[in-house]
C-alpha positions in Angstrom: 96.9 87.8 20.9 94.7 91.0 21.2 96.7 93.0 18.7 97.7 90.4 16.1 95.4 87.4 15.8 92.3 87.6 13.6 89.3 89.0 15.5 87.2 86.1 14.1 89.3 83.8 16.3 90.0 86.0 19.3 86.4 87.1 20.0 85.0 83.5 20.0 87.9 82.4 22.2 87.1 85.2 24.7 83.3 84.7 24.3 82.8 80.9 24.4 83.9 80.4 28.0 81.6 83.3 29.1 78.7 81.9 27.0 79.2 78.5 28.6 79.2 80.0 32.1 76.0 82.0 31.3 74.4 78.9 30.0 75.3 76.8 33.0 74.1 79.6 35.3 70.8 79.7 33.3 70.5 75.9 33.8 70.7 76.1 37.5 68.4 79.1 37.6 65.9 77.2 35.6 66.6 74.1 37.7 65.4 76.0 40.8 62.2 76.8 39.0 61.8 73.3 37.6 62.2 71.5 41.0 60.1 74.1 42.9 57.3 73.9 40.3 56.5 70.4 41.6 55.4 72.2 44.8 52.7 74.1 43.0 52.0 77.3 41.0 52.3 79.5 44.1 55.8 78.2 44.8 56.8 78.8 41.2 55.5 82.3 41.4 57.6 82.9 44.5 60.8 81.9 42.6 59.7 84.4 39.9 59.4 87.1 42.4 62.8 86.4 43.9 64.4 86.8 40.5 64.2 90.5 41.4 66.4 89.8 44.5 69.0 88.3 42.2 68.9 91.4 40.1 69.2 93.6 43.2 72.4 91.7 44.2 73.6 92.0 40.7 73.2 95.7 40.9 75.5 95.8 43.8 78.4 94.2 41.9 77.7 94.9 38.2 78.5 98.6 38.3 81.9 97.9 39.7 82.4 94.8 37.6 81.6 96.3 34.2 83.4 99.6 34.9 86.5 97.7 36.1 86.4 95.4 33.1 86.4 98.3 30.7 89.0 100.4 32.5 91.3 97.4 33.1 91.2 96.3 29.4 92.2 99.8 28.3 95.0 100.0 31.0 96.4 96.7 29.9 96.3 97.8 26.3 98.3 100.9 27.4 100.8 98.8 29.5 99.7 100.0 32.9 99.5 96.7 34.8 100.0 98.0 38.3 97.2 100.5 38.0 95.0 97.7 36.6 95.6 95.7 39.8 94.6 98.7 41.9 91.3 98.9 39.9 90.6 95.2 40.5 91.3 95.4 44.2 89.3 98.6 44.8 86.3 97.2 42.9 86.5 93.8 44.6 86.5 95.0 48.2 83.9 97.7 47.4 81.6 95.1 46.0 82.0 92.9 49.1 81.1 95.8 51.3 78.0 96.8 49.3 76.8 93.2 49.2 77.2 92.9 53.0 75.0 96.0 53.5 72.3 94.4 51.3 72.5 91.2 53.3 72.1 93.0 56.7 69.2 95.3 55.7 67.5 92.6 53.6 67.6 90.2 56.5 66.2 92.8 59.0 63.4 93.9 56.6 62.7 90.5 55.0 58.9 90.6 54.8 58.5 94.2 53.6 61.2 93.4 51.0 59.5 90.4 49.4 56.2 92.3 49.4 58.0 95.2 47.6 59.4 92.7 45.1 55.9 91.7 44.1 55.0 88.7 46.3 51.3 88.1 46.5 49.7 86.9 49.8 49.5 83.4 48.5 53.2 83.1 47.7 54.6 85.4 50.3 55.9 82.8 52.7 57.5 80.9 49.8 59.3 84.1 48.8 60.6 84.6 52.4 61.9 81.0 52.4 63.7 81.5 49.1 65.2 84.9 50.0 66.7 83.8 53.3 69.8 81.9 52.3 70.4 83.9 49.1 70.9 87.0 51.1 73.6 85.3 53.1 75.5 84.8 49.9 75.0 88.4 48.7 78.5 89.7 49.5 80.1 86.8 47.7 77.8 87.1 44.7 78.6 90.8 44.3 82.3 90.0 44.5 81.9 87.2 42.0 80.7 89.6 39.3 83.9 91.7 39.7 86.2 88.7 39.6 84.3 87.2 36.6 84.6 90.4 34.6 88.2 91.2 35.5 89.4 87.7 34.7 88.0 88.2 31.2 89.5 91.7 30.8 93.0 90.1 31.1 92.1 87.4 28.7 91.4 84.6 31.2 87.9 83.8 30.1 88.3 80.1 30.7 89.1 80.6 34.4 86.0 82.8 34.6 83.9 80.0 33.0 85.2 77.4 35.4 84.4 79.5 38.4 80.9 80.4 37.4 80.1 77.1 35.6 81.1 74.8 38.4 78.8 76.6 40.8 75.9 76.1 38.4 76.5 72.4 38.0 76.7 72.0 41.8 73.4 73.9 42.2 71.6 71.4 39.9 72.9 68.5 42.0 72.0 70.1 45.4 68.5 71.2 44.4 66.7 67.9 44.5 68.8 66.8 47.6 67.7 69.8 49.6 64.2 70.3 48.2 63.0 66.7 48.3 65.7 64.6 50.1 65.9 66.9 53.1 62.3 68.0 52.7 63.3 71.7 52.9 61.0 72.8 50.1 61.6 76.3 48.6 64.2 77.0 51.3 66.2 74.0 50.0 66.5 75.7 46.6 67.7 78.9 48.3 70.3 77.0 50.3 71.5 75.1 47.2 71.9 78.5 45.4 73.8 80.0 48.3 76.3 77.1 48.6 76.9 77.2 44.8 77.7 80.9 45.0 80.2 80.3 47.8 81.9 77.6 45.9 82.1 79.9 42.8 83.7 82.5 44.9 86.4 80.1 46.2 87.2 79.0 42.6 87.3 82.6 41.2 89.5 84.0 43.9 92.0 81.0 43.7 94.1 82.3 40.8 94.3 85.7 42.5 95.5 84.5 45.9 97.9 82.0 44.3 99.3 84.7 41.9 98.4 82.7 38.8 96.7 85.8 37.3 98.1 88.8 35.5 96.3 91.1 37.9 97.0 91.1 41.7 94.2 91.1 44.2 95.3 92.5 47.5 94.0 94.8 50.3 97.3 96.8 49.7 96.1 97.5 46.2 92.9 99.0 47.5 93.3 102.5 46.2 90.0 104.4 45.9 91.5 107.4 44.1 89.4 109.9 42.3 90.6 108.7 38.9 89.8 105.1 39.5 86.4 105.8 41.0 85.5 108.2 38.2 86.6 105.9 35.4 84.9 102.8 36.9 81.7 104.5 37.9 81.3 106.5 34.7 81.2 103.3 32.5 79.9 100.9 35.2 77.0 103.2 36.1 75.3 102.0 32.9 75.2 98.5 34.2 74.1 99.6 37.6 71.2 101.6 36.1 70.4 98.6 33.9 70.2 96.3 36.9 68.3 98.9 38.9 65.8 99.5 36.2 65.5 95.7 35.8 64.6 95.5 39.4 62.0 98.3 39.1 60.5 97.0 35.9 60.4 93.4 37.4 58.6 94.7 40.5 56.1 96.6 38.3 55.6 93.5 36.1 55.3 91.1 39.0 52.7 93.4 40.7 50.6 93.7 37.5 50.9 90.0 36.8 50.1 89.0 40.4 47.0 91.2 40.3 45.6 89.0 37.5 46.7 85.6 39.0 49.6 83.6 40.3 49.4 81.6 37.0 50.3 84.7 35.0 53.0 85.7 37.4 54.5 82.2 37.2 54.2 82.1 33.4 56.1 85.4 32.9 58.8 84.2 35.4 59.3 80.9 33.7 59.5 82.5 30.3 62.2 84.9 31.7 64.2 82.0 33.0 64.0 80.1 29.7 64.9 83.2 27.8 68.1 83.4 29.9 69.6 80.8 27.6 69.5 82.8 24.3 70.0 86.1 26.1 72.9 84.7 28.1 74.5 83.6 24.8 74.0 87.0 23.4 75.4 88.7 26.5 78.3 86.3 26.7 79.3 86.9 23.1 79.0 90.7 23.5 81.1 90.6 26.6 83.7 88.6 24.8 83.8 91.3 22.2 84.0 94.2 24.7 87.6 93.6 26.0 88.9 93.1 22.4 87.4 96.4 21.4 88.7 98.1 24.6 92.2 96.7 24.4 92.6 97.7 20.7 91.2 101.2 21.4 93.7 101.6 24.2 96.5 100.4 21.9 95.2 102.8 19.2 94.5 100.0 16.7 91.3 101.6 15.4 91.2 99.3 12.3 90.8 96.3 14.6 88.1 98.1 16.6 86.1 98.5 13.5 86.8 94.9 12.3 85.8 93.5 15.7 82.5 95.4 15.7 81.6 94.2 12.1 82.3 90.6 12.9 80.4 90.7 16.2 77.4 92.4 14.8 77.0 89.8 12.0 77.3 86.9 14.5 74.8 88.5 16.9 72.2 89.1 14.2 72.4 85.7 12.6 72.8 83.9 15.9 69.6 85.7 17.2 67.7 84.5 14.1 68.7 80.8 14.7 68.0 80.9 18.4 64.6 82.6 17.8 63.5 79.9 15.3 64.5 77.1 17.8 62.7 78.7 20.7 59.5 79.3 18.7 59.3 75.7 17.6 59.9 74.4 21.2 57.9 77.1 23.1 54.9 75.0 24.0 56.9 71.9 25.0 59.2 73.9 27.3 56.4 75.8 29.1 54.4 72.6 29.7 57.3 71.2 31.7 56.7 73.9 34.3 52.9 74.6 33.9 51.7 71.0 34.1 47.9 71.1 34.0 47.7 74.9 34.6 46.1 76.0 31.2 46.4 79.7 31.9 50.1 79.5 32.8 50.7 77.5 29.6 48.9 79.9 27.3 50.5 83.1 28.6 53.9 81.5 28.8 53.9 80.4 25.2 52.8 83.9 24.0 55.6 85.5 26.1 58.2 83.1 24.7 57.2 83.5 21.1 57.1 87.3 21.2 60.5 87.6 22.9 62.0 85.2 20.3 60.7 87.4 17.4 62.6 90.4 18.8 65.8 88.4 19.6 67.9 89.4 16.5 67.3 93.1 17.3 68.3 92.5 21.0 71.5 90.8 19.8 72.6 93.7 17.6 71.8 96.3 20.3 73.8 94.4 22.8 76.9 94.6 20.5 76.5 98.3 20.1 76.1 98.6 23.9 79.4 96.8 24.5 81.1 98.8 21.8 80.3 101.9 23.8 81.4 100.3 27.1 84.7 99.1 25.5 85.6 102.5 24.2 84.7 104.2 27.5 81.6 106.0 26.1 79.7 106.1 29.3 76.7 108.1 27.9 76.1 105.7 25.0 76.5 102.6 27.2 74.1 104.1 29.8 71.4 104.9 27.2 71.5 101.4 25.7 71.9 99.4 28.8 68.9 101.1 30.4 66.7 100.9 27.3 65.5 97.3 27.4 64.1 97.3 30.9 63.9 101.0 31.4 63.3 103.8 29.0 61.7 101.6 26.4 59.9 99.3 28.8 58.5 101.2 31.8 56.5 103.9 29.7 54.7 101.2 27.8 54.1 98.6 30.6 50.9 100.1 32.1 49.3 101.0 28.7 50.0 97.5 27.5 48.5 95.9 30.6 45.5 98.2 30.5 44.8 97.6 26.8 45.6 93.9 26.5 45.6 92.5 30.1 47.7 89.3 30.5 48.6 89.4 26.8 50.0 92.9 27.2 52.1 91.7 30.1 53.3 88.8 28.1 54.4 90.8 25.1 55.7 94.1 26.6 59.3 93.0 26.8 59.4 92.1 23.0 58.0 95.5 22.1 60.6 97.2 24.3 63.4 95.3 22.5 62.1 96.6 19.2 61.9 100.2 20.4 65.5 100.0 21.7 66.8 100.0 18.1 65.6 103.7 17.8 68.3 104.6 20.4 71.0 102.2 19.0 71.2 103.6 15.5 72.2 107.3 16.4 74.5 106.1 19.1 76.4 103.8 16.7 76.7 106.7 14.2 78.3 108.9 17.0 80.7 106.1 17.9 81.8 105.7 14.3 82.5 109.4 14.2 84.6 109.1 17.4 86.7 106.3 15.9 87.2 108.3 12.6 88.3 111.4 14.6 90.7 109.4 16.7 92.2 107.8 13.6 92.6 111.2 11.9 94.3 112.7 15.0 96.7 109.7 15.1 97.6 110.2 11.4 98.6 113.8 12.0 100.8 113.0 15.1 
C-alpha cells in the first residue's frame, strides 16, 4: 500500500481516522469547558489554566511517541520489523515511567503547581479540583500517545482512532453525570476525563496484548540501546520542546490574561479549545502524511516522497482557507455559548477566534513542512518548526503585544506568531528538497 497505491488515496486513508480521533478529543475537551462554564467564569478560567497540565502530560509522552513513530516507519520501510518492536516497547514503558513521576510530584506539590500554571486566587480551588484526577491518569495518558502514534506508523490508523475516539465519546457522557448528577462540580469533569483516558488505554493496548498488530509490545522487547534512544530522542525532541514551550507560553499567557481579569483568561482558554477542531484536523492530516513520507524515504522511493508532500501541502492550504471562513462566520455564536452574559469574555473571545482563523492556512502549510522533516528524520528542521508556533515566534512578542494592546494583544498574539513561523518554514523546505535531490542522485550512481 505504502509503495504502490496513489498517495492521494493513502494519505487520506491514514489521516482520516487520526483526524476523527482528534476531533472527538476536541469535543470532549470542549465538553469539559461547556459543562463547567455553567458554574461561572471563575470555573471556566480554571479549566483554561489546567489545559497547561494536559500539555505537560503530553510533553511526557510526545517526545517518545513522535520519535518512535518516525523511526518505526523508516524501519518498517527497510524491513526491520523486530527492531521496530523494540522501539515501540522501549518508548511505551519509558512513557509510563515518566508519567508516573509527574503523577507523584504533581500530587505532592498540587497547590504550587496550579499557581505556577497561572491560576488566579479566585479560580485556584477550581484548578486544584480539576487537576486531582487528571494526574492519576498521567502514566496512561503518556503511554496512550506512544501507542496512538505507533499504531499509525504501521498503517493501523483506524485502531488508533477507535482507541482515542471512544474515550472522547465516553467523556462527553460522563461529564454531566459527574458534574451535575453526582454534584461533583469541577472535580466531576476531572474524574470523567481520567476514566476516559483509562478506557482509551485499555482499547489501544488490546491489539498489542492479543498479537493483532504488526509490532509486538512486550517487556522483553524493552531495549534502551544507544541507537534506539538516539534516533527516537533526536526526532522526538522536537515534539517535546514544542509541548514544553506550549506549557511555558500558556503559563505566560494565562498570567498576563489573569492579571487583567478572569473574563480575559476564560476567553482565551475557550478560544483555544474551539480552535482545537481546525488545528486538530490540520495536525491529524499532517500526521497521516508523516508515515507515508517516512516509509517511502526508508524504501528509497524519493519520487513518492515529493509527490506526497505536494499533495499534502495543497490540501492543508485549501483546507485551512475553508475552515477559516467557517470559523469567522460562526465566531460570535460559538463564544456566546460559553460566555453567557459576560460581555468582556465575548468581545475578547471573538477577536481571538477571528485572528487565529485568518492565520490558519499558513499554520496548515507549516505543519506539513514540519511533518516532512520528522518523516525524513531531519531532527533540526522538525525542532525549529515544532517550537516556532508557541516558542521562538510566540514568546518574544507576547509581552510587547500585551503591553501595547492589553487584552487585544493577548487575543491576537497567537495569530501573529503563526504568520511569523513562515519565515522559518521556507528556508527549511529548501534544505529538505536539496536533501531529497542529493539522495536521488546518490541512488542513481549506485
